[in-house]
Backbone bond lengths (Angstrom), bond angles and torsions (degrees), N, CA, C in turn:
res aa  C-N    CA-C-N  psi(-1)  N-CA   C-N-CA  omega(-1)  CA-C   N-CA-C  phi
1 M - - - 1.439 - - 1.561 108.59 -
2 S 1.301 111.29 142.20 1.467 116.69 179.93 1.596 108.32 -86.07
3 T 1.190 115.82 132.21 1.439 122.13 176.84 1.521 112.15 -89.49
4 V 1.320 116.78 147.80 1.453 121.85 175.01 1.512 110.76 -88.40
5 T 1.238 112.62 126.47 1.467 114.64 -176.74 1.574 107.90 -83.16
6 S 1.318 110.79 168.30 1.485 116.14 179.63 1.485 114.80 -67.50
7 R 1.362 113.57 -26.23 1.489 116.58 179.58 1.547 109.39 -72.12
8 E 1.330 115.84 -38.69 1.460 122.06 178.95 1.619 106.17 -64.32
9 K 1.286 117.09 -42.86 1.474 121.03 -179.77 1.537 112.99 -58.91
10 N 1.377 111.88 -47.70 1.449 120.50 171.54 1.500 114.64 -54.46
11 M 1.314 116.71 -48.48 1.507 120.60 177.65 1.520 112.15 -63.03
12 L 1.288 114.56 -39.27 1.540 116.36 176.70 1.488 111.90 -65.80
13 L 1.371 115.43 -43.07 1.406 117.92 176.77 1.546 117.09 -61.41
14 I 1.234 111.93 -36.21 1.566 121.92 178.81 1.560 103.50 -67.06
15 A 1.283 117.12 -48.39 1.479 120.27 179.09 1.517 113.21 -55.75
16 V 1.354 117.03 -45.50 1.386 123.07 179.33 1.440 112.48 -61.58
17 V 1.282 117.97 -44.80 1.508 125.40 -177.37 1.529 106.32 -67.12
18 A 1.363 119.61 -40.73 1.428 121.00 179.34 1.501 111.20 -64.05
19 L 1.274 119.49 -36.69 1.489 124.97 177.65 1.496 107.47 -68.40
20 L 1.299 119.45 -42.80 1.485 121.51 178.71 1.527 109.90 -62.08
21 Y 1.345 118.06 -41.87 1.455 121.20 177.94 1.534 111.95 -64.26
22 A 1.343 113.59 -40.89 1.539 114.57 -179.77 1.446 110.95 -67.52
23 A 1.346 120.55 -35.89 1.443 123.18 179.06 1.552 110.56 -67.62
24 A 1.332 114.43 -39.60 1.444 119.11 178.97 1.518 112.12 -64.92
25 A 1.368 115.97 -42.30 1.376 122.85 174.98 1.519 112.92 -56.46
26 L 1.297 113.31 -53.01 1.468 113.71 179.97 1.595 114.25 -64.03
27 S 1.328 112.89 -35.54 1.380 116.15 177.04 1.562 111.52 -66.70
28 Y 1.364 115.81 -36.71 1.445 120.44 179.42 1.500 108.97 -64.47
29 K 1.320 117.68 -45.02 1.460 120.48 -178.46 1.455 111.68 -61.30
30 K 1.349 118.03 -45.36 1.452 123.23 178.57 1.576 110.66 -59.20
31 Q 1.373 112.45 -44.61 1.400 116.92 -176.70 1.515 113.02 -67.27
32 M 1.361 113.71 -35.20 1.472 118.26 175.57 1.512 114.18 -61.62
33 T 1.301 113.10 -37.38 1.482 117.67 177.08 1.560 111.58 -65.26
34 N 1.308 114.28 -43.53 1.399 120.80 177.87 1.579 113.10 -65.86
35 W 1.334 113.21 -36.94 1.443 114.70 176.44 1.538 112.42 -67.06
36 K 1.310 115.92 -43.23 1.457 120.60 177.79 1.538 112.18 -59.19
37 A 1.319 115.97 -43.78 1.436 119.29 175.26 1.546 114.07 -61.55
38 A 1.396 111.85 -42.89 1.477 113.64 177.32 1.468 114.06 -65.98
39 E 1.309 115.96 -31.79 1.489 121.65 177.94 1.556 112.24 -69.09
40 R 1.399 113.11 -38.81 1.499 113.66 172.31 1.456 114.72 -63.30
41 I 1.343 115.05 -43.86 1.493 119.81 177.62 1.537 110.09 -59.72
42 Y 1.344 117.53 -44.33 1.437 120.77 -179.92 1.498 112.06 -59.40
43 R 1.363 117.81 -47.19 1.461 123.58 -178.71 1.548 110.20 -63.95
44 S 1.362 117.72 -40.96 1.390 120.76 178.41 1.550 115.54 -64.37
45 A 1.420 111.26 -40.36 1.448 117.02 173.09 1.513 115.95 -68.68
46 Q 1.376 117.87 -32.84 1.417 119.44 172.98 1.467 116.26 -68.82
47 K 1.417 117.83 -33.57 1.408 123.71 173.12 1.492 109.59 -64.99
48 K 1.309 116.93 -46.90 1.456 118.35 -179.23 1.528 112.43 -60.86
49 V 1.287 117.23 -39.64 1.436 123.34 178.37 1.534 110.38 -61.94
50 Q 1.258 116.18 -40.77 1.483 119.39 -179.29 1.519 110.68 -70.52
51 E 1.377 118.67 -37.89 1.389 121.56 175.65 1.531 114.52 -66.97
52 E 1.381 115.47 -34.83 1.464 120.63 177.24 1.623 106.87 -70.11
53 R 1.232 117.19 -41.14 1.445 119.86 179.44 1.549 109.39 -62.68
54 A 1.336 116.65 -39.50 1.539 116.61 176.38 1.451 109.99 -66.74
55 L 1.346 124.91 -36.72 1.336 124.04 -178.29 1.583 109.87 -70.74
56 I 1.339 115.03 -34.13 1.451 117.21 178.14 1.561 110.29 -67.67
57 A 1.341 113.48 -38.29 1.478 118.10 177.85 1.473 111.76 -63.77
58 A 1.319 119.27 -33.78 1.463 122.33 179.75 1.519 112.25 -95.75
59 R 1.305 118.93 30.35 1.489 120.92 -174.62 1.470 110.45 -65.97
60 D 1.319 119.33 -36.66 1.478 118.84 -174.97 1.534 109.22 -68.72
61 E 1.353 114.21 -40.38 1.507 116.40 179.43 1.562 111.44 -62.81
62 W 1.352 114.03 -44.33 1.446 121.11 -179.26 1.559 110.19 -61.85
63 N 1.331 117.97 -39.86 1.429 122.81 -179.67 1.549 110.28 -67.50
64 A 1.360 116.59 -38.88 1.424 118.98 175.14 1.549 114.20 -64.69
65 R 1.371 116.22 -38.17 1.408 121.17 177.59 1.556 112.07 -67.66
66 Y 1.347 111.52 -40.73 1.461 118.12 175.71 1.491 113.98 -61.49
67 A 1.318 115.35 -41.67 1.514 117.42 -179.18 1.546 107.13 -69.69
68 Q 1.389 121.46 -38.13 1.456 120.94 178.47 1.480 111.86 -65.00
69 M 1.374 120.05 -40.12 1.432 119.81 -177.10 1.590 109.37 -77.51
70 R 1.293 113.72 -25.01 1.506 116.94 -179.62 1.506 109.96 -69.99
71 D 1.306 117.39 -33.84 1.486 122.70 177.12 1.483 108.89 -65.24
72 L 1.350 120.30 -29.56 1.523 119.54 -174.10 1.498 107.47 -88.76
73 M 1.247 123.66 -12.31 1.468 120.90 -177.01 1.599 109.84 -82.19
74 P 1.343 117.59 146.24 1.430 117.40 175.39 1.540 112.13 -83.36
75 V 1.233 117.06 151.83 1.482 123.42 -177.84 1.525 107.95 -117.08
76 F 1.343 115.27 128.29 1.421 122.99 -179.96 1.515 110.18 -118.69
77 P 1.327 117.39 152.20 1.505 119.05 178.44 1.598 109.71 -63.01
78 Y 1.323 114.09 160.85 1.435 117.14 -177.03 1.500 114.57 -63.37
79 E 1.314 114.85 -35.23 1.499 118.52 -174.87 1.453 114.59 -91.84
80 Q 1.298 122.20 4.00 1.468 125.03 -175.33 1.521 107.99 -91.05
81 D 1.322 115.00 140.35 1.529 121.75 -179.98 1.504 102.85 -92.23
82 V 1.349 113.98 128.65 1.455 118.04 -176.20 1.538 113.25 -109.33
83 D 1.359 116.71 5.69 1.553 117.03 177.80 1.543 110.98 -63.25
84 T 1.262 119.14 -43.58 1.389 121.42 -179.54 1.564 112.65 -59.40
85 Y 1.270 114.51 -42.63 1.448 119.46 177.36 1.457 115.40 -57.89
86 W 1.367 115.27 -50.40 1.474 117.86 -178.63 1.533 113.70 -73.83
87 L 1.333 116.26 -29.04 1.442 118.98 172.59 1.531 112.55 -63.50
88 N 1.313 115.76 -36.25 1.471 116.82 178.35 1.494 110.70 -70.08
89 V 1.358 115.45 -39.57 1.464 119.15 177.44 1.490 112.27 -62.01
90 M 1.308 123.12 -42.40 1.354 123.76 172.43 1.448 117.72 -66.34
91 D 1.317 120.74 -41.82 1.472 128.35 173.93 1.514 109.27 -58.72
92 A 1.307 118.32 -46.03 1.427 119.33 -177.59 1.593 110.94 -65.15
93 A 1.378 115.89 -42.53 1.423 114.46 177.92 1.577 113.25 -65.57
94 A 1.329 118.58 -33.81 1.405 121.53 -179.50 1.598 109.76 -70.93
95 S 1.281 118.68 -44.13 1.481 121.83 179.34 1.508 107.94 -66.59
96 R 1.326 120.53 -36.02 1.432 119.33 -178.41 1.502 113.07 -67.54
97 N 1.315 119.63 -30.26 1.440 120.90 -177.36 1.555 109.58 -106.05
98 G 1.307 120.16 6.67 1.508 117.64 174.86 1.569 112.87 81.39
99 L 1.278 118.78 26.66 1.490 122.27 175.71 1.421 106.30 -100.23
100 M 1.296 115.75 127.76 1.549 120.13 178.61 1.589 106.82 -97.15
101 I 1.365 114.02 126.91 1.423 123.92 174.85 1.561 111.90 -115.40
102 A 1.332 115.23 105.05 1.382 118.39 -174.05 1.488 116.52 -83.44
103 R 1.251 119.55 -34.41 1.472 122.62 -179.03 1.579 110.47 -139.03
104 R 1.303 115.09 126.05 1.443 119.30 178.18 1.500 108.01 -146.84
105 Q 1.319 118.04 149.19 1.456 126.69 -174.29 1.489 109.85 -144.75
106 A 1.366 115.74 131.50 1.395 123.34 176.56 1.550 108.48 -89.50
107 N 1.400 115.96 127.94 1.430 120.86 179.17 1.483 115.50 -89.96
108 K 1.267 117.30 -168.15 1.481 117.29 179.04 1.530 113.04 -74.69
109 E 1.277 114.81 147.52 1.475 121.29 178.40 1.552 111.79 -70.88
110 V 1.283 112.54 132.79 1.495 117.63 175.15 1.536 115.86 -112.74
111 E 1.304 117.53 135.75 1.518 122.44 -175.95 1.497 105.75 -99.35
112 V 1.373 113.43 124.81 1.493 119.05 179.41 1.537 104.63 -126.75
113 G 1.288 119.13 90.73 1.448 123.98 -176.25 1.497 112.28 64.08
114 D 1.292 120.01 -126.41 1.507 122.34 174.44 1.491 116.65 -78.32
115 V 1.390 114.07 -12.40 1.501 120.86 -176.19 1.496 110.38 -101.14
116 Y 1.273 117.67 142.53 1.519 126.13 172.98 1.491 109.44 -106.62
117 E 1.327 117.09 138.89 1.473 121.86 176.74 1.510 111.17 -122.51
118 L 1.316 116.81 134.79 1.381 122.05 178.77 1.562 109.37 -119.08
119 P 1.342 117.94 103.32 1.486 120.18 176.29 1.530 113.18 -75.30
120 I 1.376 111.94 128.50 1.411 123.17 174.35 1.476 111.43 -111.80
121 E 1.374 118.05 113.75 1.395 123.25 -175.21 1.576 110.41 -92.72
122 C 1.374 113.46 116.77 1.455 115.66 175.51 1.416 109.87 -96.79
123 K 1.325 120.82 113.58 1.456 121.57 -172.43 1.526 116.39 -92.50
124 D 1.255 117.47 -11.56 1.441 124.49 178.26 1.523 113.31 -154.67
125 W 1.299 118.27 115.64 1.457 117.74 172.74 1.583 107.66 -135.72
126 E 1.341 116.65 164.04 1.439 120.25 -174.05 1.563 107.99 -154.39
127 G 1.247 116.56 135.53 1.507 120.79 179.11 1.559 110.60 172.69
128 T 1.341 111.40 173.72 1.484 115.62 177.02 1.449 114.01 -78.07
129 L 1.293 118.26 165.96 1.455 122.78 177.42 1.508 111.76 -57.09
130 E 1.300 119.44 -39.58 1.495 124.97 -178.75 1.482 106.70 -64.88
131 A 1.361 120.55 -48.77 1.439 123.67 178.19 1.522 112.73 -56.42
132 L 1.317 113.15 -47.01 1.504 116.65 178.03 1.582 112.46 -61.43
133 V 1.288 118.13 -41.61 1.413 119.79 179.52 1.574 112.50 -63.77
134 K 1.336 113.62 -46.95 1.506 119.03 178.08 1.502 108.20 -60.66
135 F 1.292 120.06 -40.33 1.486 122.99 -175.03 1.541 107.78 -64.24
136 L 1.322 113.23 -48.44 1.532 116.68 177.92 1.503 110.55 -60.81
137 Y 1.325 117.99 -40.53 1.471 121.44 -179.17 1.552 110.18 -62.22
138 D 1.306 115.99 -43.09 1.507 118.91 175.86 1.486 113.48 -59.90
139 L 1.336 116.08 -38.87 1.414 122.36 177.73 1.596 111.76 -67.46
140 H 1.284 108.56 -34.92 1.552 114.01 178.75 1.445 112.56 -69.49
141 K 1.319 118.50 -33.89 1.512 126.14 179.38 1.584 108.73 -60.60
142 E 1.344 117.88 -26.79 1.415 120.39 -178.80 1.565 112.55 -68.70
143 G 1.372 117.25 -4.64 1.438 117.59 178.74 1.497 111.60 89.01
144 A 1.384 111.44 -144.37 1.525 115.65 178.08 1.461 113.47 -87.64
145 M 1.283 120.99 9.82 1.423 120.72 176.90 1.585 117.75 -76.61
146 L 1.331 113.21 -27.56 1.421 116.51 -177.94 1.525 110.58 -126.25
147 D 1.300 111.11 134.90 1.509 116.34 -172.58 1.557 107.24 -143.00
148 V 1.334 115.22 118.25 1.477 121.25 178.84 1.482 112.93 -90.01
149 R 1.310 115.71 120.43 1.521 119.39 -177.56 1.555 106.45 -126.00
150 Q 1.285 113.66 158.63 1.515 122.26 177.30 1.522 110.53 51.12
151 L 1.389 114.75 61.61 1.348 125.52 179.40 1.563 109.42 -89.85
152 F 1.347 121.49 121.75 1.399 125.90 -176.66 1.592 107.07 -122.51
153 I 1.329 112.27 128.83 1.490 114.92 -179.07 1.559 109.34 -126.62
154 R 1.260 117.32 139.66 1.468 124.11 172.57 1.486 112.49 -146.95
155 P 1.281 118.53 160.85 1.498 119.93 -177.05 1.563 109.67 -66.89
156 A 1.294 116.88 144.43 1.461 124.37 -178.25 1.648 104.95 -93.85
157 N 1.306 115.90 168.25 1.435 120.63 173.28 1.535 114.47 -65.59
158 R 1.391 117.40 -34.34 1.412 118.00 178.96 1.566 108.90 -81.09
159 P 1.287 117.72 139.63 1.504 120.21 -179.50 1.427 112.88 -67.56
160 G 1.334 115.18 138.52 1.442 124.00 -171.43 1.439 120.95 75.22
161 Y 1.348 118.93 8.02 1.407 123.30 -177.12 1.551 109.34 -115.90
162 L 1.349 116.64 153.34 1.409 123.55 177.05 1.580 107.70 -121.17
163 K 1.367 112.27 159.45 1.427 116.33 172.41 1.603 109.18 -150.17
164 G 1.254 114.47 168.50 1.417 115.52 -177.91 1.525 108.33 166.36
165 T 1.369 113.54 -158.45 1.480 124.08 -177.06 1.507 110.38 -133.77
166 F 1.306 116.82 155.64 1.465 120.39 169.06 1.533 110.51 -159.51
167 T 1.256 116.70 164.51 1.512 123.59 -180.00 1.445 107.63 -118.96
168 L 1.357 117.29 125.26 1.477 122.24 178.38 1.473 110.12 -107.97
169 Y 1.379 117.91 121.24 1.401 125.79 176.65 1.490 111.31 -95.08
170 C 1.256 121.67 128.75 1.467 128.94 -174.42 1.458 107.30 -114.26
171 A 1.335 118.82 116.67 1.461 124.90 -178.01 1.514 111.38 -100.14
172 Y 1.276 117.37 137.50 1.495 123.49 179.16 1.499 110.88 -161.76
173 M 1.303 113.84 175.53 1.443 118.07 179.42 1.513 111.02 -125.39
174 R 1.320 119.51 162.14 1.465 122.49 174.51 1.515 110.94 -122.28
175 G 1.250 114.33 145.64 1.472 122.87 -179.25 1.485 113.62 -173.75
176 D 1.327 111.53 179.42 1.538 114.69 178.28 1.531 111.37 -77.02
177 D 1.295 115.44 -31.00 1.507 119.06 179.77 1.505 109.96 -92.41
178 A 1.349 117.18 99.22 1.473 123.97 -177.43 1.574 104.18 -72.15
179 R 1.318 112.87 138.08 1.452 123.38 178.95 1.435 112.64 -141.00
180 P 1.384 120.78 125.41 1.467 119.80 -177.77 1.459 109.45 -72.22
181 S 1.326 113.81 -179.24 1.532 119.45 -176.51 1.569 108.45 -71.19
182 A 1.289 115.94 163.89 1.451 125.05 179.88 1.500 111.59 -57.81
183 E 1.291 117.74 -36.94 1.515 122.61 -175.96 1.443 107.70 -67.69
184 K 1.299 118.97 -40.04 1.519 121.71 179.98 1.528 109.17 -72.61
185 Q 1.301 117.25 -30.15 1.529 119.92 -179.39 1.521 109.28 -72.57
186 A 1.367 115.02 -25.30 1.529 117.35 -173.51 1.529 109.09 -74.88
187 A 1.378 119.45 -28.58 1.465 118.33 -178.31 1.472 114.86 -67.81
188 P 1.324 126.30 -45.00 1.431 126.19 175.63 1.555 110.48 -58.36
189 V 1.354 115.60 -38.86 1.409 119.71 -179.66 1.514 113.31 -63.08
190 V 1.404 114.72 -38.77 1.471 117.82 -178.30 1.460 105.82 -72.45
191 D 1.395 121.72 -34.92 1.542 119.94 178.37 1.497 110.17 -68.16
192 A 1.297 118.94 -40.62 1.441 123.10 176.99 1.517 112.45 -58.82
193 A 1.432 113.76 -42.20 1.440 116.74 -178.23 1.590 108.10 -66.97
194 A 1.318 114.75 -37.06 1.556 114.43 -177.31 1.456 109.26 -71.77
195 D 1.331 121.83 -33.38 1.482 125.12 176.21 1.583 105.63 -65.08
196 A 1.318 117.32 -43.48 1.430 118.99 179.63 1.532 113.49 -61.61
197 D 1.383 112.73 -42.79 1.481 115.99 176.90 1.475 112.00 -64.35
198 A 1.372 118.94 -38.74 1.504 121.88 178.59 1.451 111.16 -62.18
199 S 1.249 118.27 -40.20 1.504 123.28 -174.63 1.430 113.86 -88.92
200 S 1.399 115.83 -9.22 1.499 117.66 -178.55 1.568 114.30 -62.83
201 P 1.405 115.24 -43.18 1.562 111.50 -179.87 1.520 112.93 -57.55
202 K 1.373 114.91 -43.21 1.479 119.17 -179.11 1.459 109.31 -64.19
203 S 1.363 119.19 -43.79 1.436 118.69 179.61 1.469 109.82 -61.20
204 E 1.313 117.65 -48.67 1.447 121.11 -179.29 1.469 112.70 -55.66
205 A 1.356 118.15 -42.96 1.467 123.63 -179.85 1.525 109.99 -64.03
206 D 1.414 118.01 -41.52 1.445 121.57 177.80 1.570 108.50 -64.81
207 T 1.306 111.91 -41.81 1.505 116.08 -173.26 1.531 107.47 -66.25
208 S 1.401 114.81 -41.66 1.459 117.15 -179.12 1.545 111.30 -66.76
209 A 1.364 114.40 -37.81 1.457 116.86 -179.32 1.520 111.14 -66.06
210 Q 1.332 114.41 -35.06 1.474 117.01 179.15 1.485 112.26 -77.45
211 A 1.293 117.33 -35.77 1.477 121.19 -177.48 1.519 115.81 -82.47
212 S 1.361 115.96 -19.49 1.490 121.33 -175.30 1.594 110.96 -59.53
213 P 1.302 118.85 -43.40 1.491 117.73 -177.03 1.538 108.17 -65.07
214 D 1.332 116.28 -36.93 1.508 117.80 -177.96 1.503 108.68 -75.87
215 A 1.302 119.33 -40.57 1.455 120.54 -175.38 1.453 115.30 -70.91
216 Q 1.418 115.22 -43.24 1.487 120.47 -178.68 1.567 105.71 -127.72
217 P 1.269 122.30 85.36 1.517 122.26 177.97 1.434 111.18 -64.39
218 Q 1.345 116.64 141.62 1.546 119.63 -179.60 1.431 110.74 -72.61
219 A 1.327 114.74 144.45 1.438 124.49 -172.44 1.530 107.84 -73.57
220 A 1.260 119.42 142.19 1.561 122.45 -174.45 1.582 103.59 -75.91
221 P 1.320 115.76 148.49 1.506 118.70 -179.17 1.536 109.80 -64.56
222 V 1.383 112.07 137.92 1.498 118.57 -173.12 1.603 102.48 -82.57
223 E 1.272 115.53 130.76 1.461 119.54 177.26 1.532 109.23 -84.93
224 A 1.358 113.02 150.38 1.483 115.36 -178.06 1.477 111.83 -71.31
225 V 1.278 113.53 139.61 1.529 118.14 -176.19 1.548 106.96 -85.23
226 P 1.260 120.57 127.12 1.480 120.99 -178.20 1.453 110.98 -70.79
227 D 1.306 114.02 152.99 1.511 119.44 -179.04 1.613 105.62 -75.00
228 P 1.403 112.31 141.93 1.447 116.11 175.95 1.471 114.00 -55.37
229 P 1.298 121.09 140.74 1.600 122.36 176.42 1.446 110.27 -62.85
230 E 1.371 114.41 145.75 1.395 119.50 176.77 1.524 109.53 -73.01
231 P 1.330 119.00 149.03 1.439 122.88 -179.75 1.415 114.21 -66.06
232 A 1.361 122.24 143.09 1.445 122.44 -178.64 1.505 111.09 -68.64
233 P 1.320 119.04 142.87 1.540 120.37 179.41 1.518 109.34 -63.80
234 L 1.302 111.23 149.12 1.512 119.99 175.07 1.464 111.53 -69.07
235 P 1.327 123.86 153.93 1.477 126.65 -179.50 1.546 106.77 -70.58
236 A 1.269 113.96 134.05 1.504 114.86 -173.58 1.559 104.66 -86.09
237 A 1.367 112.33 161.37 1.504 124.00 -173.43 1.610 105.92 -73.33
238 A 1.353 116.28 168.20 1.443 118.50 176.69 1.459 110.60 -67.34
239 G 1.323 112.94 140.73 1.486 118.53 179.38 1.436 115.48 79.26
240 A 1.366 114.14 -5.30 1.466 117.19 179.51 1.561 109.86 -93.27
241 T 1.272 115.07 153.77 1.503 115.97 176.72 1.488 108.14 -99.54
242 N 1.327 110.28 168.47 1.515 115.92 -178.90 1.565 109.65 -78.12
243 T 1.312 115.84 -4.98 1.523 112.86 175.62 1.459 113.87 -69.17
244 P 1.249 119.36 128.82 1.445 121.03 -174.89 1.594 106.41 -67.64
245 A 1.271 114.40 144.23 1.508 123.64 -176.39 1.517 105.55 -67.73
246 A 1.278 112.90 139.93 1.494 117.27 -179.23 1.563 106.26 -82.85
247 A 1.203 111.90 143.78 1.544 120.13 179.49 1.507 107.43 -66.36
248 P 1.400 117.10 133.82 1.445 123.95 179.09 1.476 111.96 -57.13
249 A 1.316 116.32 136.63 1.477 117.48 179.86 1.440 114.25 -65.47
250 A 1.181 120.35 142.04 1.444 125.71 -176.25 1.530 106.51 -77.87
251 G 1.319 116.41 123.21 1.433 120.76 177.86 1.463 114.92 -86.62
252 P 1.362 117.23 174.27 1.474 116.64 178.83 1.520 114.81 -72.51
253 V 1.161 114.45 137.44 1.435 121.07 -178.34 1.513 109.70 -72.63
254 P 1.370 116.11 121.62 1.475 117.50 -179.37 1.512 111.79 -68.34
255 D 1.302 110.34 151.41 1.547 116.15 -178.48 1.495 107.72 -76.33
256 E 1.284 114.48 154.36 1.439 120.83 -178.66 1.500 109.71 -75.73
257 P 1.298 120.31 131.29 1.493 119.60 -177.60 1.528 108.52 -72.92
258 E 1.319 106.45 140.84 1.491 112.19 -178.45 1.563 106.88 -80.96
259 G 1.210 114.84 150.11 1.430 121.38 -178.87 1.445 116.45 79.16
260 N 1.302 116.42 -167.38 1.441 120.70 -177.61 1.546 108.65 -90.61
261 V 1.244 115.67 138.36 1.523 118.64 176.35 1.447 111.24 -85.03
262 P 1.305 122.36 129.45 1.473 122.58 -179.89 1.587 109.89 -61.19
């Protein structure tokens, strides 16, 4: 039998140790990759938790904003199709600003919580930069109901004109109480305010006429104050008559003596 020398034992031991170090290195590299991935996931989750906590802390503010925006949105019945309504709104804004829309298509309605969204895909539009800006501004005036997404612009064949595509998202709500948009609600309010202003002078005049007797009562007529009674005559002495004595006649005034009087 061949015996293993000490040198061979040492070489075998060195080889085993080298293999163990290589396996440890490979395992360490793999574990470091897993640890970095887990660290990224942890940081992302921690950031998301902080954002959600901030949203929860601002719940009252978001509820107030939601109530404000909810009042601006139109409400349609559940069974009513709204694609024609929103297409007419978009076409009216485009024709009013000189933007030509050749092809547009309403897609399927999407429900997002209490709000419904109807995407309208405009596949071909053409117009000047000024017409496009005015068109987008008119859509922006509608509030949160209309939102243009995925807007692509490129030069058209005609000089000074642009063309491209965009997707318009129309937001609304559904319920039993149908309500038009806020813009249509504003018109009757303005008319009512004008009628109120026109009738206000008359109303104020009537009110002042009705309120004047109560506010400033008329003074009662002043009665004439009677003259004080004349004093009663004193009792006459015995033998005297009740006829008042005549005043003595005034005699001539004597002239002043000249010189010194002794």
